[in-house]
C-alpha positions as CSV (number, residue, x, y, z in Angstrom):
1,M,14.8,18.0,0.6
2,L,12.3,17.1,3.4
3,Y,13.2,15.5,6.7
4,D,11.5,14.4,10.1
5,N,12.4,15.1,13.8
6,H,14.5,11.7,13.5
7,G,16.6,12.7,10.4
8,R,14.7,10.4,8.1
9,Q,14.3,12.1,4.6
10,L,10.7,12.1,3.5
11,R,10.3,11.2,-0.3
12,Y,7.1,8.9,-0.7
13,L,3.5,9.9,-0.6
14,R,0.9,7.2,-0.3
15,L,-2.3,8.8,-1.6
16,G,-5.7,7.1,-0.6
17,V,-8.2,8.2,-3.3
18,T,-11.3,6.1,-1.7
19,D,-12.2,3.9,1.3
20,R,-14.4,1.9,-0.9
21,C,-13.7,-1.6,-2.3
22,N,-15.6,-4.1,-4.3
23,L,-13.8,-7.0,-2.2
24,R,-14.5,-8.0,1.3
25,C,-11.3,-9.3,2.7
26,F,-11.8,-10.5,6.1
27,Y,-8.5,-9.2,7.5
28,C,-9.4,-5.6,6.1
29,M,-13.1,-5.0,6.9
30,P,-16.3,-6.6,8.0
31,E,-18.4,-8.8,5.8
32,D,-21.2,-6.3,5.5
33,G,-18.4,-3.5,4.7
34,L,-17.8,-0.2,6.3
35,N,-19.6,3.0,7.1
36,F,-18.1,4.4,4.0
37,S,-17.5,7.9,3.5
38,H,-20.2,10.2,2.0
39,R,-18.7,12.0,-1.2
40,S,-18.4,15.3,0.5
41,Q,-16.1,14.0,3.2
42,I,-13.6,12.6,0.7
43,L,-11.0,14.9,-0.8
44,S,-11.9,16.1,-4.4
45,F,-9.4,15.6,-7.3
46,E,-8.5,19.1,-7.1
47,E,-7.7,18.9,-3.4
48,M,-5.6,16.0,-3.7
49,E,-3.8,17.5,-6.8
50,R,-3.1,20.7,-4.6
51,L,-1.5,18.8,-1.6
52,T,0.4,16.7,-3.8
53,R,1.7,19.5,-5.7
54,I,2.6,21.4,-2.5
55,L,4.4,18.1,-1.1
56,A,6.3,17.7,-4.2
57,E,7.8,21.6,-3.8
58,M,8.9,20.2,-0.4
59,G,10.6,17.4,-1.7
60,I,8.1,14.5,-2.1
61,N,9.0,12.7,-5.5
62,K,7.2,9.5,-5.3
63,V,3.3,8.9,-5.2
64,R,1.4,5.9,-4.7
65,I,-2.2,5.6,-5.4
66,T,-4.0,3.6,-3.1
67,G,-7.7,2.9,-1.7
68,G,-9.8,1.1,-1.0
69,E,-9.7,0.0,-4.3
70,P,-8.5,2.9,-6.6
71,F,-10.4,1.8,-9.8
72,V,-13.8,2.0,-8.0
73,R,-13.6,5.9,-8.0
74,K,-15.2,7.5,-11.0
75,N,-12.8,9.1,-13.3
76,I,-9.7,7.8,-11.5
77,M,-7.7,7.8,-14.6
78,E,-7.9,11.7,-14.8
79,L,-6.4,12.0,-11.3
80,I,-3.6,9.6,-12.1
81,E,-2.7,11.6,-15.2
82,N,-2.7,15.0,-13.6
83,I,-0.6,13.6,-10.7
84,S,2.1,12.2,-13.1
85,T,2.5,15.7,-14.7
86,I,3.3,17.5,-11.5
87,D,6.7,19.0,-11.3
88,G,9.0,16.9,-9.0
89,I,6.9,13.8,-9.0
90,N,9.2,11.4,-10.7
91,S,7.5,8.1,-9.9
92,V,3.7,7.2,-9.9
93,N,2.8,3.6,-8.8
94,I,-0.6,2.1,-8.0
95,T,-1.9,-0.6,-5.6
96,T,-5.1,-2.5,-6.8
97,N,-6.7,-5.9,-6.4
98,G,-6.8,-6.3,-10.0
99,T,-10.7,-6.8,-10.4
100,S,-11.0,-3.7,-12.7
101,L,-7.4,-3.3,-14.0
102,I,-7.3,-4.7,-17.6
103,E,-9.3,-2.0,-19.2
104,H,-7.1,0.8,-18.0
105,L,-3.6,-1.0,-18.6
106,P,-3.3,0.7,-22.2
107,K,-3.7,4.1,-20.8
108,L,-1.5,3.4,-17.6
109,K,1.3,2.5,-19.8
110,A,1.0,5.5,-21.9
111,I,0.9,7.8,-18.9
112,G,4.1,6.2,-17.8
113,I,3.1,4.4,-14.5
114,D,6.1,3.1,-13.0
115,A,4.9,0.2,-11.0
116,I,1.6,-1.7,-10.0
117,N,1.4,-3.7,-7.0
118,L,-1.4,-6.3,-7.3
119,S,-3.0,-7.4,-4.2
120,L,-3.3,-11.3,-4.2
121,D,-3.3,-13.3,-1.1
122,C,-3.6,-16.9,-2.7
123,L,-3.5,-18.7,-6.0
124,D,-6.5,-21.1,-5.4
125,R,-9.9,-20.0,-6.2
126,E,-11.7,-21.5,-3.3
127,R,-9.3,-19.9,-0.8
128,F,-9.6,-16.7,-2.8
129,L,-13.5,-16.7,-2.3
130,K,-13.0,-17.4,1.4
131,I,-10.6,-14.4,1.9
132,T,-12.3,-12.1,-0.2
133,R,-16.0,-13.2,-0.1
134,R,-16.2,-12.3,-3.6
135,D,-15.7,-14.5,-6.8
136,E,-13.3,-12.7,-8.6
137,F,-10.4,-15.0,-8.8
138,D,-10.4,-15.3,-12.6
139,Q,-10.5,-11.6,-13.2
140,V,-7.3,-11.1,-10.9
141,M,-5.4,-13.8,-12.5
142,D,-6.2,-12.2,-15.8
143,S,-4.9,-8.8,-14.7
144,F,-1.7,-10.7,-13.4
145,H,-1.1,-12.2,-17.0
146,A,-2.0,-8.8,-18.7
147,L,0.7,-7.1,-16.5
148,M,3.4,-9.6,-17.4
149,D,2.6,-9.0,-21.0
150,S,2.5,-5.3,-20.6
151,G,6.1,-4.9,-19.2
152,I,5.1,-2.8,-16.3
153,T,7.0,-3.3,-13.3
154,T,4.9,-5.8,-11.1
155,K,4.9,-6.7,-7.5
156,I,2.2,-9.1,-5.8
157,N,1.3,-8.2,-2.3
158,M,0.3,-11.3,-0.2
159,V,-0.9,-11.0,3.2
160,V,0.4,-14.1,5.2
161,M,-2.3,-15.4,7.3
162,E,-2.2,-18.6,9.6
163,E,-4.9,-21.2,8.9
164,H,-6.0,-19.4,5.6
165,N,-3.2,-19.1,3.0
166,I,0.2,-20.7,4.3
167,E,-0.1,-23.2,1.6
168,D,0.2,-20.5,-0.9
169,I,3.5,-19.2,0.1
170,I,5.5,-21.5,-1.9
171,P,3.5,-21.4,-5.1
172,M,3.4,-17.9,-4.9
173,C,7.4,-17.9,-4.7
174,E,7.4,-20.2,-7.5
175,L,5.8,-17.6,-9.7
176,T,9.3,-15.9,-9.7
177,L,10.8,-18.8,-11.4
178,Q,9.0,-18.2,-14.7
179,H,7.9,-14.6,-14.3
180,K,9.7,-11.2,-14.0
181,V,7.5,-10.3,-10.8
182,S,8.3,-9.5,-7.3
183,V,6.3,-11.3,-4.8
184,R,6.1,-9.7,-1.2
185,F,5.0,-11.5,1.8
186,I,3.3,-9.1,4.3
187,E,3.0,-9.9,8.0
188,E,-0.7,-9.6,8.9
189,M,-1.6,-6.3,10.8
190,P,-4.5,-5.3,13.0
191,F,-6.1,-2.9,10.6
192,N,-9.4,-4.9,10.0
193,G,-12.2,-2.3,10.8
194,G,-13.2,-4.5,13.7
195,G,-14.2,-7.2,11.5
196,K,-12.3,-10.0,13.7
197,K,-10.5,-10.1,16.8
198,F,-6.8,-9.6,16.2
199,T,-4.3,-11.7,18.0
200,P,-0.4,-11.5,17.9
201,I,0.7,-13.2,14.9
202,T,3.3,-16.3,14.7
203,W,3.8,-16.1,11.0
204,N,6.3,-13.3,11.3
205,A,9.0,-12.5,8.9
206,R,11.4,-14.8,10.3
207,Q,8.8,-17.8,10.1
208,I,8.0,-16.9,6.5
209,L,11.7,-17.0,5.5
210,A,12.4,-20.2,7.4
211,H,9.2,-21.9,5.6
212,I,10.6,-20.9,2.2
213,Q,14.1,-22.0,2.9
214,G,12.8,-25.3,4.1
215,H,11.8,-25.8,0.4
216,Y,14.6,-23.8,-1.3
217,P,17.7,-24.0,1.2
218,N,19.8,-21.8,-1.4
219,V,17.6,-18.9,-1.3
220,E,20.0,-15.8,-2.2
221,K,19.7,-12.6,-0.1
222,L,19.5,-9.6,-2.4
223,P,20.6,-6.0,-1.6
224,D,17.8,-3.9,0.1
225,P,17.3,-0.5,-1.8
226,E,17.4,2.4,0.5
227,S,14.4,3.1,2.4
228,S,13.0,-0.4,1.5
229,T,10.1,-1.8,3.3
230,S,11.0,-5.3,2.4
231,L,13.8,-7.7,3.1
232,N,14.5,-8.9,-0.2
233,Y,15.5,-12.7,-1.9
234,Q,15.7,-14.8,-4.8
235,L,15.4,-18.3,-5.7
236,P,18.0,-20.1,-7.5
237,N,17.7,-19.2,-11.3
238,A,14.6,-17.1,-10.8
239,K,13.5,-14.4,-13.2
240,G,11.9,-12.5,-10.3
241,S,12.2,-12.1,-6.8
242,F,10.6,-12.2,-3.4
243,G,10.5,-10.0,-0.3
244,I,9.1,-10.1,3.1
245,I,7.6,-7.0,4.9
246,P,7.7,-7.0,8.5
247,A,4.5,-4.8,8.7
248,Y,3.7,-6.0,12.3
249,T,7.2,-6.7,13.8
250,R,8.4,-3.3,12.5
251,T,12.1,-3.6,12.2
252,I,12.2,-1.3,9.2
253,C,10.9,1.9,10.7
254,H,14.5,3.4,11.1
255,S,14.5,4.0,7.3
256,C,11.0,4.8,6.8
257,D,10.5,7.8,4.1
258,R,6.8,7.3,3.7
259,I,3.8,9.5,4.8
260,R,0.1,8.9,4.1
261,L,-2.9,10.9,3.2
262,T,-6.3,9.1,3.6
263,P,-9.2,9.6,1.5
264,K,-10.6,12.2,3.9
265,G,-7.5,14.2,3.9
266,E,-6.0,13.1,7.2
267,L,-2.2,12.9,7.4
268,K,-0.7,9.9,8.8
269,T,3.0,10.1,9.3
270,C,3.0,6.4,10.3
271,L,0.8,3.6,9.4
272,Y,0.1,3.0,12.9
273,D,-0.6,6.4,14.1
274,G,-4.4,7.7,14.3
275,G,-4.2,10.4,11.7
276,S,-2.7,13.6,13.1
277,F,-4.3,16.5,11.3
278,S,-7.4,17.1,8.8
279,F,-5.9,18.8,5.6
280,R,-9.4,18.6,4.0
281,D,-10.9,20.8,6.9
282,F,-7.8,23.1,6.8
283,M,-8.1,23.7,3.0
284,R,-11.9,24.1,3.1
285,A,-11.3,26.8,5.9
286,G,-9.4,28.5,3.4
287,A,-5.7,27.8,4.3
288,T,-3.1,29.3,1.8
289,D,-0.4,27.2,0.3
290,E,2.2,28.5,2.8
291,E,0.0,27.9,5.6
292,I,-0.3,24.2,4.5
293,R,3.3,23.8,4.1
294,N,3.9,25.3,7.4
295,Q,1.5,22.8,9.0
296,F,3.1,19.9,7.0
297,R,6.4,21.0,8.4
298,T,5.2,21.0,12.1
299,L,3.5,17.7,11.9
300,F,6.7,16.2,10.3
301,N,8.8,17.4,13.2
302,N,6.7,15.5,15.7
303,R,6.8,12.3,13.9
304,A,7.0,8.9,16.1
305,K,10.3,7.2,16.0
306,D,8.6,3.8,15.0
307,G,5.4,2.3,14.7
308,F,5.4,1.1,18.3
309,E,5.4,4.6,19.7
310,A,2.7,5.7,17.0
311,Q,0.4,2.7,17.9
312,Q,0.8,4.0,21.8
313,K,-1.0,7.1,20.8
314,S,-3.6,5.9,18.3
315,S,-7.0,6.0,19.4
316,N,-8.3,3.5,16.7
317,P,-6.1,0.4,16.5
318,F,-8.6,-1.6,14.6
319,E,-9.1,1.1,11.8
320,S,-9.7,-0.7,8.3
321,M,-6.7,-0.4,6.0
322,A,-9.2,0.8,3.4
323,T,-9.7,4.0,5.3
324,I,-6.0,4.4,5.8
325,G,-5.0,4.6,2.4
326,G,-3.1,1.3,1.9
């Protein structure tokens, strides 16, 4: 088992496979996109598989494939299938915007993907267009319904943004009345690639819950699984559930078991740190597996206590979520 310097067991790798995305959500990147990485700057599939295998040998047992948008990377299914066969990896999940998901669902189900997180910030076509700057609402909703039919465990990730989608909170919650889906409301974070000025949020986890309770006073608190990022609840008689992720107020750092590898191969031991080491450059300089293991251990033993400490040391607080790896 693998632990950091605060005694937290590390079990979960979030692997960013590309910084590219076919949407332009304003809270993630500028309208004209980012200075996307050249292919040579991004980890190859072989490099990703090697790092994942080494981490699995050290105790990581869950992988989430993220982006950018994972399915814009060519031959991504090959990587997903290969990672699912690595000894020690017991769970492979994916986060996607759903625009290109349906064609891959049969293969994903055959591989045995454990869960898919669908990024969806509203249930209104016009608001979707304003948020994403792309007219893909119908494709995403088709993906949602296909996921419901597939039986694959599904979560919806909705970033809560004042003046943009507050009116969608209750309709999102009500999806759980008829569907076995978990809707997670995420506090907005500053990772927008400099696309807009970020101001401290007012719609934090407490405010989101109070808003829901104003419509459904008998919301039931559910047990939170170990190392859960969300505070979990259920509407009366609902088939599904909802959770609230305090990503900005950071009240869940004490149990964090996650690490991130960005598409460029930088390790982030916290979402809010600036990237502590380039494993891409280390591997391409000829590092052995044992040298890579030792470097991971060194970095894990110097992990920030929480997101606030990590942010103080970060040189790029406005980095885009697409470059971080979800």
